[in-house]
C-alpha positions as semicolon CSV with decimal commas, in nm:
position;residue;x (nm);y (nm);z (nm)
1;M;0,885;1,741;0,422
2;F;0,747;1,599;0,114
3;A;1,045;1,495;-0,077
4;A;1,171;1,302;0,228
5;F;0,794;1,144;0,230
6;V;0,784;1,041;-0,120
7;A;1,163;0,899;-0,082
8;L;1,029;0,699;0,199
9;T;0,729;0,555;0,002
10;L;0,980;0,453;-0,297
11;A;1,208;0,300;-0,053
12;I;0,889;0,081;0,060
13;T;0,793;-0,003;-0,315
14;R;1,196;-0,118;-0,363
15;W;1,200;-0,323;-0,072
16;A;0,888;-0,467;-0,189
17;A;0,968;-0,536;-0,564
18;R;1,227;-0,762;-0,457
19;R;0,964;-1,014;-0,261
20;T;0,708;-0,986;-0,564
21;R;0,754;-1,303;-0,759
22;T;0,430;-1,486;-0,854
23;A;0,092;-1,345;-0,925
24;S;-0,033;-1,429;-0,588
25;D;0,243;-1,184;-0,451
26;F;0,156;-0,898;-0,672
27;Y;-0,224;-0,926;-0,638
28;T;-0,234;-1,074;-0,259
29;A;0,104;-1,020;-0,109
30;G;0,136;-1,401;-0,059
31;G;-0,164;-1,400;0,192
32;G;0,072;-1,343;0,462
33;I;-0,058;-1,040;0,640
34;T;-0,203;-1,026;0,993
35;G;-0,543;-0,928;1,099
36;F;-0,415;-0,563;1,264
37;Q;-0,190;-0,491;0,957
38;N;-0,455;-0,547;0,729
39;G;-0,700;-0,356;0,933
40;L;-0,472;-0,042;0,932
41;A;-0,423;-0,111;0,565
42;I;-0,770;-0,123;0,489
43;A;-0,822;0,226;0,722
44;G;-0,555;0,369;0,453
45;D;-0,735;0,232;0,145
46;F;-1,047;0,383;0,276
47;M;-0,916;0,721;0,393
48;S;-0,895;0,846;0,068
49;A;-0,843;1,231;-0,083
50;A;-1,218;1,204;-0,067
51;S;-1,257;1,128;0,340
52;F;-0,977;1,372;0,423
53;L;-1,003;1,671;0,147
54;G;-1,379;1,593;0,041
55;I;-1,537;1,553;0,371
56;S;-1,377;1,835;0,573
57;A;-1,409;2,074;0,247
58;Q;-1,823;1,962;0,217
59;I;-1,837;2,083;0,584
60;Y;-1,656;2,381;0,538
61;A;-1,890;2,455;0,271
62;D;-2,239;2,324;0,398
63;G;-2,196;2,249;0,780
64;Y;-2,377;1,974;0,913
65;D;-2,473;1,818;0,606
66;G;-2,117;1,678;0,515
67;L;-2,180;1,463;0,797
68;I;-2,378;1,233;0,578
69;Y;-2,039;1,105;0,405
70;S;-1,906;1,016;0,748
71;I;-2,171;0,830;0,846
72;G;-2,257;0,681;0,533
73;F;-1,882;0,554;0,471
74;L;-1,865;0,421;0,832
75;V;-2,194;0,237;0,846
76;G;-2,138;0,018;0,558
77;W;-1,834;-0,185;0,768
78;P;-2,099;-0,386;1,003
79;I;-2,256;-0,534;0,689
80;L;-1,900;-0,651;0,548
81;L;-1,822;-0,741;0,938
82;F;-2,135;-0,976;0,987
83;L;-2,206;-1,083;0,615
84;M;-1,902;-1,096;0,374
85;A;-1,594;-1,075;0,514
86;E;-1,530;-1,458;0,651
87;R;-1,702;-1,578;0,299
88;L;-1,535;-1,368;0,085
89;R;-1,201;-1,459;0,240
90;N;-1,298;-1,889;0,247
91;L;-1,424;-1,866;-0,118
92;G;-1,182;-1,610;-0,325
93;R;-0,817;-1,631;-0,429
94;F;-0,762;-1,256;-0,599
95;T;-1,054;-1,055;-0,684
96;F;-1,429;-1,031;-0,604
97;A;-1,504;-1,205;-0,908
98;D;-1,352;-1,519;-0,764
99;V;-1,648;-1,516;-0,529
100;A;-1,898;-1,389;-0,760
101;S;-1,857;-1,678;-1,000
102;F;-1,785;-1,934;-0,775
103;R;-2,072;-2,195;-0,870
104;F;-2,146;-2,030;-1,183
105;A;-2,071;-2,024;-1,542
106;Q;-1,744;-1,855;-1,551
107;T;-1,711;-1,657;-1,855
108;P;-2,037;-1,433;-1,848
109;V;-1,988;-1,370;-1,431
110;R;-1,661;-1,292;-1,473
111;M;-1,701;-1,036;-1,778
112;V;-1,992;-0,850;-1,572
113;A;-1,758;-0,830;-1,276
114;A;-1,471;-0,690;-1,451
115;C;-1,681;-0,458;-1,649
116;S;-1,824;-0,336;-1,316
117;T;-1,508;-0,320;-1,146
118;L;-1,309;-0,137;-1,430
119;L;-1,630;0,133;-1,421
120;V;-1,614;0,188;-1,037
121;V;-1,203;0,202;-1,049
122;L;-1,238;0,479;-1,325
123;F;-1,490;0,710;-1,120
124;Y;-1,289;0,654;-0,770
125;L;-0,966;0,756;-0,960
126;I;-1,117;1,058;-1,115
127;A;-1,152;1,175;-0,769
128;Q;-0,815;1,105;-0,636
129;M;-0,674;1,264;-0,973
130;V;-0,874;1,593;-0,882
131;G;-0,749;1,592;-0,549
132;A;-0,390;1,544;-0,636
133;G;-0,364;1,778;-0,900
134;Q;-0,523;2,088;-0,688
135;L;-0,305;1,989;-0,408
136;I;0,029;1,982;-0,619
137;R;-0,095;2,309;-0,799
138;L;-0,141;2,479;-0,489
139;L;0,179;2,368;-0,335
140;F;0,438;2,406;-0,617
141;G;0,214;2,664;-0,815
142;L;0,238;2,409;-1,121
143;P;-0,032;2,428;-1,387
144;Y;-0,321;2,162;-1,304
145;G;-0,266;1,967;-1,595
146;Y;0,084;1,902;-1,524
147;A;0,044;1,821;-1,171
148;V;-0,204;1,558;-1,250
149;I;0,015;1,411;-1,514
150;I;0,302;1,355;-1,217
151;V;0,071;1,202;-0,999
152;G;-0,015;0,944;-1,283
153;V;0,328;0,880;-1,355
154;L;0,459;0,794;-1,001
155;M;0,151;0,600;-0,939
156;T;0,217;0,391;-1,214
157;M;0,601;0,311;-1,068
158;Y;0,450;0,200;-0,768
159;V;0,225;-0,042;-0,912
160;L;0,417;-0,194;-1,181
161;F;0,689;-0,261;-0,926
162;G;0,582;-0,302;-0,618
163;G;0,215;-0,492;-0,639
164;M;0,013;-0,531;-0,329
165;T;0,328;-0,598;-0,071
166;A;0,440;-0,238;-0,127
167;T;0,064;-0,099;-0,174
168;T;-0,013;-0,277;0,168
169;W;0,289;-0,108;0,348
170;V;0,243;0,213;0,201
171;Q;-0,128;0,220;0,312
172;I;-0,015;0,122;0,673
173;V;0,257;0,364;0,715
174;K;0,012;0,651;0,558
175;A;-0,251;0,540;0,779
176;M;-0,060;0,635;1,116
177;M;0,084;0,938;0,991
178;L;-0,266;1,082;0,847
179;L;-0,455;0,940;1,184
180;G;-0,192;1,128;1,401
181;A;-0,176;1,439;1,160
182;A;-0,562;1,476;1,175
183;S;-0,551;1,429;1,567
184;F;-0,310;1,688;1,589
185;M;-0,550;1,921;1,396
186;A;-0,868;1,848;1,605
187;I;-0,708;1,916;1,927
188;A;-0,514;2,228;1,813
189;V;-0,865;2,338;1,688
190;L;-1,065;2,223;1,985
191;A;-0,776;2,384;2,198
192;R;-0,834;2,742;2,092
193;F;-1,190;2,670;2,227
194;G;-1,090;2,527;2,576
195;F;-1,187;2,189;2,441
196;S;-1,551;2,267;2,408
197;P;-1,716;2,190;2,097
198;E;-2,026;2,392;2,171
199;A;-1,799;2,716;2,162
200;L;-1,664;2,579;1,847
201;F;-1,989;2,557;1,659
202;A;-2,107;2,869;1,822
203;R;-1,802;3,091;1,661
204;A;-1,859;2,882;1,357
205;I;-2,229;3,045;1,343
206;E;-2,094;3,396;1,408
207;V;-1,850;3,328;1,109
208;K;-2,130;3,223;0,839
209;T;-2,335;3,498;0,976
210;A;-2,091;3,774;0,918
211;L;-1,987;3,634;0,563
212;A;-2,354;3,590;0,488
213;A;-2,382;3,999;0,588
214;L;-2,074;4,092;0,390
215;A;-2,187;3,900;0,116
216;G;-2,508;4,131;0,118
217;A;-2,776;3,986;0,316
218;G;-3,002;4,147;0,554
219;P;-2,964;4,115;0,929
220;D;-3,219;3,844;0,980
221;E;-3,150;3,647;0,655
222;A;-2,803;3,660;0,761
223;V;-2,868;3,513;1,108
224;T;-3,102;3,241;0,954
225;K;-2,781;3,137;0,652
226;G;-2,551;3,137;0,995
227;R;-2,767;2,884;1,173
228;A;-2,830;2,664;0,877
229;I;-2,462;2,521;0,889
230;M;-2,609;2,332;1,176
231;G;-2,881;2,172;1,055
232;P;-2,951;1,986;0,744
233;G;-3,096;2,077;0,405
234;G;-2,731;2,291;0,286
235;F;-2,601;2,022;0,074
236;I;-2,864;1,747;-0,005
237;K;-3,197;1,935;-0,058
238;D;-3,455;1,654;-0,108
239;P;-3,509;1,299;0,083
240;V;-3,501;1,111;-0,223
241;S;-3,148;1,219;-0,274
242;A;-3,044;1,154;0,110
243;I;-3,165;0,807;0,101
244;S;-2,999;0,750;-0,213
245;I;-2,680;0,879;-0,142
246;G;-2,685;0,725;0,191
247;A;-2,793;0,404;0,080
248;A;-2,507;0,415;-0,222
249;L;-2,248;0,481;0,051
250;M;-2,343;0,236;0,300
251;F;-2,390;-0,058;0,060
252;G;-2,139;0,078;-0,205
253;T;-1,844;0,011;0,051
254;A;-1,937;-0,373;0,041
255;G;-1,910;-0,389;-0,333
256;L;-1,583;-0,158;-0,391
257;P;-1,353;-0,409;-0,558
258;H;-1,017;-0,257;-0,411
259;I;-1,113;-0,315;-0,059
260;L;-1,280;-0,660;-0,101
261;M;-0,956;-0,748;-0,236
262;R;-0,762;-0,652;0,064
263;F;-0,934;-0,957;0,241
264;F;-0,748;-1,243;0,030
265;T;-0,441;-1,060;0,179
266;V;-0,487;-1,230;0,514
267;P;-0,432;-1,589;0,623
268;N;-0,765;-1,733;0,718
269;A;-1,101;-1,615;0,779
270;K;-1,053;-1,518;1,151
271;A;-0,788;-1,258;1,051
272;A;-1,034;-1,107;0,786
273;R;-1,261;-1,081;1,070
274;S;-1,056;-0,885;1,291
275;S;-0,924;-0,666;0,996
276;V;-1,248;-0,548;0,944
277;L;-1,281;-0,499;1,347
278;W;-0,950;-0,303;1,353
279;A;-1,027;-0,131;1,016
280;T;-1,379;0,008;1,160
281;G;-1,229;0,151;1,459
282;W;-1,002;0,355;1,279
283;I;-1,218;0,438;1,015
284;G;-1,477;0,561;1,287
285;Y;-1,246;0,773;1,491
286;F;-1,112;0,948;1,198
287;Y;-1,464;1,058;1,063
288;I;-1,500;1,234;1,447
289;L;-1,213;1,418;1,360
290;T;-1,301;1,526;1,016
291;F;-1,598;1,656;1,142
292;V;-1,417;1,882;1,399
293;I;-1,154;1,979;1,115
294;G;-1,435;2,116;0,893
295;F;-1,585;2,349;1,160
296;G;-1,206;2,463;1,260
297;A;-1,182;2,539;0,882
298;I;-1,496;2,763;0,879
299;V;-1,352;2,943;1,221
300;L;-0,994;2,970;1,140
301;V;-0,954;2,955;0,744
302;A;-1,278;3,183;0,663
303;T;-1,184;3,441;0,858
304;D;-0,808;3,471;0,714
305;P;-0,792;3,657;0,399
306;G;-0,424;3,486;0,336
307;F;-0,576;3,164;0,259
308;L;-0,861;3,331;0,000
309;D;-0,861;3,458;-0,342
310;A;-1,007;3,798;-0,465
311;E;-1,351;3,668;-0,470
312;G;-1,372;3,516;-0,132
313;A;-1,326;3,159;-0,237
314;L;-1,063;2,920;-0,108
315;R;-0,690;2,939;-0,276
316;G;-0,616;2,633;-0,455
317;G;-0,975;2,515;-0,530
318;S;-1,270;2,437;-0,307
319;N;-1,124;2,071;-0,188
320;M;-0,816;2,267;-0,014
321;A;-0,983;2,346;0,332
322;A;-0,772;2,100;0,533
323;I;-0,462;2,177;0,381
324;H;-0,516;2,559;0,476
325;L;-0,619;2,442;0,848
326;A;-0,307;2,273;0,851
327;Q;-0,108;2,600;0,815
328;A;-0,307;2,774;1,023
329;V;-0,269;2,583;1,359
330;G;0,099;2,444;1,250
331;G;0,280;2,692;1,046
332;N;0,455;2,614;0,728
333;L;0,660;2,299;0,870
334;F;0,323;2,133;0,944
335;L;0,156;2,214;0,633
336;G;0,451;2,013;0,466
337;F;0,357;1,731;0,680
338;I;-0,017;1,732;0,572
339;S;0,033;1,798;0,232
340;A;0,271;1,507;0,194
341;V;0,037;1,283;0,409
342;A;-0,263;1,357;0,161
343;F;-0,052;1,309;-0,116
344;A;0,089;0,954;0,001
345;T;-0,285;0,904;0,061
346;I;-0,396;0,955;-0,263
347;L;-0,071;0,765;-0,410
348;A;-0,163;0,481;-0,170
349;V;-0,501;0,455;-0,287
350;V;-0,459;0,515;-0,652
351;A;-0,193;0,211;-0,659
352;G;-0,493;-0,009;-0,463
353;L;-0,750;0,100;-0,739
354;T;-0,499;0,004;-1,001
355;L;-0,425;-0,283;-0,874
356;S;-0,757;-0,398;-0,869
357;G;-0,864;-0,271;-1,226
358;A;-0,564;-0,446;-1,344
359;S;-0,653;-0,772;-1,157
360;A;-0,972;-0,765;-1,340
361;V;-0,836;-0,740;-1,675
362;S;-0,546;-1,017;-1,621
363;H;-0,714;-1,241;-1,410
364;D;-1,077;-1,242;-1,447
365;L;-1,092;-1,171;-1,843
366;Y;-0,723;-1,289;-1,979
367;A;-0,635;-1,594;-1,765
368;T;-0,981;-1,704;-1,700
369;V;-1,186;-1,596;-1,987
370;I;-0,974;-1,578;-2,268
371;K;-0,685;-1,843;-2,188
372;K;-0,938;-2,080;-1,983
373;G;-0,750;-2,088;-1,695
374;Q;-0,451;-2,210;-1,906
375;A;-0,226;-1,865;-1,876
376;D;0,061;-1,890;-1,676
377;S;0,169;-1,669;-1,371
378;A;0,425;-1,456;-1,568
379;S;0,217;-1,383;-1,866
380;E;-0,093;-1,277;-1,625
381;L;0,158;-1,060;-1,480
382;K;0,257;-0,900;-1,800
383;V;-0,098;-0,848;-1,895
384;S;-0,161;-0,680;-1,584
385;R;0,135;-0,435;-1,616
386;I;-0,016;-0,340;-1,970
387;T;-0,326;-0,265;-1,828
388;V;-0,178;-0,051;-1,541
389;L;-0,035;0,191;-1,795
390;V;-0,368;0,209;-1,991
391;L;-0,562;0,270;-1,674
392;A;-0,318;0,542;-1,580
393;V;-0,323;0,753;-1,922
394;I;-0,725;0,699;-1,904
395;A;-0,705;0,828;-1,548
396;I;-0,516;1,162;-1,634
397;L;-0,737;1,232;-1,937
398;L;-1,091;1,245;-1,680
399;G;-0,896;1,387;-1,399
400;I;-0,832;1,695;-1,630
401;L;-1,168;1,688;-1,762
402;F;-1,338;1,668;-1,428
403;E;-1,122;1,960;-1,250
404;K;-1,400;2,154;-1,079
405;Q;-1,584;1,878;-0,893
406;N;-1,588;1,824;-0,508
407;V;-1,385;1,495;-0,448
408;A;-1,617;1,364;-0,197
409;F;-1,917;1,356;-0,439
410;M;-1,722;1,219;-0,723
411;V;-1,646;0,923;-0,500
412;S;-2,005;0,888;-0,379
413;L;-2,087;0,797;-0,772
414;A;-1,830;0,517;-0,755
415;F;-2,014;0,409;-0,454
416;A;-2,318;0,428;-0,597
417;L;-2,216;0,184;-0,897
418;A;-2,053;-0,027;-0,661
419;A;-2,379;-0,048;-0,473
420;S;-2,588;-0,118;-0,778
421;A;-2,402;-0,387;-0,996
422;N;-2,155;-0,556;-0,737
423;F;-2,340;-0,554;-0,389
424;P;-2,618;-0,715;-0,517
425;V;-2,437;-0,980;-0,723
426;L;-2,212;-1,072;-0,462
427;F;-2,491;-1,077;-0,159
428;L;-2,741;-1,292;-0,359
429;S;-2,463;-1,541;-0,469
430;L;-2,346;-1,579;-0,114
431;L;-2,674;-1,609;0,063
432;W;-2,928;-1,727;-0,191
433;S;-2,935;-2,115;-0,336
434;G;-3,183;-2,003;-0,596
435;C;-2,945;-1,765;-0,763
436;T;-2,825;-1,874;-1,131
437;T;-2,602;-1,773;-1,376
438;R;-2,830;-1,551;-1,586
439;G;-2,980;-1,403;-1,294
440;V;-2,632;-1,265;-1,187
441;V;-2,558;-1,155;-1,533
442;A;-2,871;-0,998;-1,602
443;G;-2,897;-0,816;-1,246
444;G;-2,550;-0,688;-1,246
445;L;-2,556;-0,544;-1,608
446;V;-2,913;-0,390;-1,495
447;G;-2,790;-0,239;-1,204
448;L;-2,474;-0,132;-1,346
449;L;-2,616;0,016;-1,685
450;T;-2,890;0,218;-1,494
451;A;-2,702;0,352;-1,237
452;L;-2,413;0,483;-1,480
453;V;-2,682;0,652;-1,711
454;L;-2,893;0,802;-1,450
455;T;-2,559;0,922;-1,298
456;I;-2,476;1,062;-1,643
457;L;-2,812;1,233;-1,677
458;S;-2,800;1,361;-1,296
459;P;-2,697;1,758;-1,206
460;A;-2,346;1,665;-1,152
461;I;-2,249;1,567;-1,515
462;W;-2,517;1,643;-1,706
463;V;-2,540;2,024;-1,581
464;T;-2,184;2,084;-1,426
465;V;-1,958;1,867;-1,687
466;L;-2,138;1,897;-1,976
467;G;-2,323;2,240;-1,927
468;H;-2,687;2,183;-2,026
469;A;-2,930;2,381;-1,873
470;A;-3,124;2,119;-1,666
471;P;-3,088;1,803;-1,526
472;I;-3,292;1,516;-1,675
473;F;-3,252;1,298;-1,363
474;P;-3,330;1,538;-1,077
475;Y;-3,157;1,363;-0,778
476;G;-2,822;1,338;-0,657
477;S;-2,754;0,983;-0,666
478;P;-2,939;0,672;-0,841
479;T;-2,891;0,403;-0,572
480;I;-3,259;0,396;-0,470
481;F;-3,378;0,359;-0,784
482;S;-3,068;0,100;-0,955
483;M;-2,982;-0,122;-0,661
484;P;-3,373;-0,246;-0,613
485;L;-3,386;-0,262;-0,982
486;A;-3,086;-0,534;-0,963
487;F;-3,201;-0,705;-0,701
488;L;-3,523;-0,751;-0,877
489;T;-3,358;-0,854;-1,172
490;I;-3,177;-1,119;-0,999
491;W;-3,457;-1,259;-0,854
492;L;-3,697;-1,283;-1,118
493;V;-3,433;-1,434;-1,385
494;S;-3,322;-1,668;-1,167
495;V;-3,660;-1,799;-1,028
496;T;-3,795;-1,808;-1,421
497;D;-3,470;-1,979;-1,535
498;S;-3,528;-2,341;-1,632
499;S;-3,198;-2,405;-1,811
500;G;-2,970;-2,701;-1,769
501;R;-2,696;-2,457;-1,641
502;A;-2,956;-2,316;-1,364
503;A;-2,957;-2,688;-1,223
504;I;-2,591;-2,683;-1,184
505;D;-2,570;-2,336;-1,016
506;K;-2,839;-2,435;-0,753
507;A;-2,681;-2,790;-0,693
508;G;-2,330;-2,586;-0,643
509;Y;-2,495;-2,414;-0,336
510;P;-2,462;-2,626;-0,038
511;A;-2,076;-2,693;-0,141
512;Q;-2,014;-2,320;-0,146
513;R;-2,203;-2,292;0,140
514;I;-1,997;-2,524;0,356
515;R;-1,672;-2,373;0,202
516;S;-1,787;-2,020;0,276
517;E;-1,853;-2,093;0,632
518;T;-1,602;-2,349;0,737
519;G;-1,278;-2,275;0,512
520;I;-1,256;-2,632;0,420
521;G;-1,070;-2,623;0,080
522;A;-0,984;-2,245;0,103
523;S;-0,680;-2,122;-0,088
524;G;-0,377;-2,154;0,172
525;A;-0,174;-1,809;0,274
526;H;0,131;-1,915;-0,016
527;D;0,118;-1,927;-0,390
528;H;-0,195;-2,061;-0,521
């Protein structure tokens, strides 16, 4: 099953490679993808290893609390739909920096946008690499380091040759398979309880109570621990972290470079809107399924010694709950299928990420800042292919370093950076006429650096990865501090900016607004 699936995706890449001739084809598939196709591809891009493996593993461990990911990830989409999708499509060409720097001085704004894009992409990549490494180690018994290197090499091949056309079609095929497979798993779990979620939850509480008693808890304590999975507080310990993680997931969605990039693959703004609508439907349905899968894993995986190691932890690492559940409900054939789909999920998401990282370097830094817009399509492609190779090496090294992290949590850190740096810049430059170049640059940098520093000082990295005794920053996510700070900085610097450039920036707003609302003068669907 696994080999067949990898072969299918490579065939798609080969077909796409023959159609990838210009920079426009490489980044945006020539802008000729329909709303429905793009909706499925966005859903494919978004239902990453973090969603499928990470959320179900979080629910398996902490019950109800894992739901904050499902809801946070979903709730960002209406913001994109009503405030940004159409404007993004009308203003942009290849990258979100095209939109952010539309009426501003190109060089400083693009530098900030490219830096934040690369940092978000790297954090996001770590999560995918960890998920893939654990999966391949579990399936083939390879050491974790080798597993990560294999994923790195495969993903580099996809992006180098196929570009956006290949990435889009791999996303679409994978989204359909993932939705089908997750539906089957959820239905198989519910069927064992006469399709009563209540009976499923009651059994999960019994299992958790029994496990707590086995671990040496007294009878009353065991009951309390068993019931705790149906209420909040298992994973997120304080209200500040809850709001902060929620805000990161919600606003981060509207600042993710590889998702924003997908809006430039459709012919016009109407298709951009319909693709968000389709994506929201598929993603919402999928997140309902992850909840059932997580509780199904508590009931069927935690009670079966075949899936656990000597200490009673999951075989293959903490992120493998959904994979074991596939074997429990569908046997070895279905296990092969789910593993192949999970692996394809990771490959496709990694390809989309690497593409947005490469375009930040080649299109924003090389073509626009270094060459001042004089670069030809061929040299731009060459630079982006070199970037892909560099990114792959960095991703492999970081993937090996962060082996023990929950992948959904790693992704929430990428979302925190996106919500603190990209979202305020994009939001204010699109919707506020008083925004200036200095404001955007200062605000973007302040948001990015605050989020990055607080993330490093938080328990996830300071304690877990670097091994210090206590964290300097006690909360799970920096967003509640760093995002308002970015908005405030952009506002303050813009209001006090009386330079000549600021006058140009403010004067450019009406033209930007007309183009963003009507699409007059927007990039067409073929080569720009």
